[in-house]
C-alpha positions as MATLAB code, in Angstrom:
seq = 'MLKKYLAASIIGLCVVMSSCSKKQQPQSTITNAPNNTVETEVKKAAVRKIPKTAVPKVIIVDDRTASKTIDGRLYYDLEGHRYWKNYNDRKYYLYNQSMYNDKAFKPH';
ca = [
      59.850  111.070   76.415;
      62.125  108.604   74.725;
      64.608  111.409   74.128;
      64.750  112.141   77.878;
      65.528  108.490   78.731;
      68.124  108.287   75.968;
      69.810  111.512   77.131;
      69.753  110.375   80.791;
      71.240  106.974   79.903;
      74.028  108.577   77.818;
      74.883  110.980   80.648;
      74.814  108.076   83.138;
      77.072  106.004   80.876;
      79.553  108.905   80.611;
      79.602  109.334   84.394;
      80.264  105.601   84.915;
      83.038  105.524   82.299;
      84.775  108.596   83.728;
      84.610  107.254   87.286;
      86.418  104.044   86.269;
      89.373  105.719   84.587;
      92.857  105.309   86.088;
      93.087  109.011   86.771;
      90.273  108.722   89.273;
      91.671  105.684   91.166;
      93.528  106.168   94.473;
      97.329  106.010   94.208;
      97.732  102.980   96.474;
      96.120  100.691   93.875;
      98.330  101.873   91.000;
     101.385   99.625   90.768;
     103.743  102.266   89.379;
     103.067  104.798   92.099;
     106.210  106.277   93.709;
     104.587  106.049   97.155;
     104.865  102.231   97.105;
     108.648  102.346   96.706;
     108.993  104.891   99.495;
     107.008  102.656  101.852;
     109.210   99.640  101.118;
     112.400  101.655  101.664;
     111.123  102.796  105.047;
     110.364   99.208  106.040;
     113.848   98.059  105.028;
     115.515  100.862  106.970;
     113.642   99.917  110.147;
     115.459   96.547  110.437;
     118.372   96.755  112.879;
     121.523   94.766  112.279;
     123.384   93.450  115.288;
     127.079   94.358  115.070;
     129.469   91.438  115.252;
     131.856   91.322  118.173;
     135.550   91.333  117.412;
     137.241   87.947  117.643;
     140.327   88.057  119.879;
     143.515   86.531  118.480;
     144.826   85.365  121.871;
     142.964   84.160  124.959;
     144.007   82.719  128.311;
     142.058   79.648  129.439;
     142.472   77.209  132.295;
     143.756   73.879  130.922;
     141.025   71.987  132.810;
     138.342   73.598  130.632;
     140.144   72.914  127.343;
     139.555   69.796  125.241;
     142.252   67.385  124.154;
     142.847   65.840  120.716;
     144.076   62.300  120.072;
     147.679   63.455  119.647;
     147.569   65.369  122.979;
     147.132   68.959  121.780;
     144.832   71.218  123.797;
     142.195   73.389  122.167;
     139.298   75.572  123.279;
     136.179   76.471  121.280;
     134.777   79.957  121.828;
     131.732   81.218  119.874;
     132.457   79.027  116.857;
     136.202   79.752  116.763;
     138.869   77.246  117.758;
     141.903   78.270  119.780;
     145.008   76.072  120.124;
     147.378   76.099  123.074;
     150.910   77.363  122.637;
     153.005   75.349  125.111;
     155.816   77.927  125.220;
     153.791   80.857  126.614;
     150.687   78.916  127.868;
     148.225   81.056  125.837;
     145.593   79.938  123.351;
     145.824   81.331  119.802;
     143.184   81.517  117.085;
     143.672   78.667  114.614;
     146.059   79.201  111.736;
     147.391   76.587  109.285;
     150.985   77.321  110.265;
     150.226   76.039  113.791;
     149.994   72.447  112.608;
     153.742   72.070  111.994;
     154.904   74.560  114.672;
     156.659   72.846  117.598;
     155.323   75.417  120.070;
     151.809   74.044  119.580;
     152.766   70.394  120.120;
     152.916   68.974  123.648;
     156.438   68.318  125.000;
];
């Protein structure tokens, strides 16, 4: 009788040990499974990026809506970009460093 219990316990121990091996585990719990990387790539591809709108170089604005600096120059801010008034053609141009010394951008 002791031999039967010993044989049953050895068989039970073998079944338990084989059921806990990594080969028998589902793939989602294994960290090196290729399915995990595929899932993350799909999630990254699902995010939509909003295209940026083109910033115009020249705009036409009513002088009453423009702001005035201390030295009398007119400027207009549009979506985070500053436009300065050219007094020769009455248009507003996107800021450039060369505008600071240009006489066309200084009030007459």
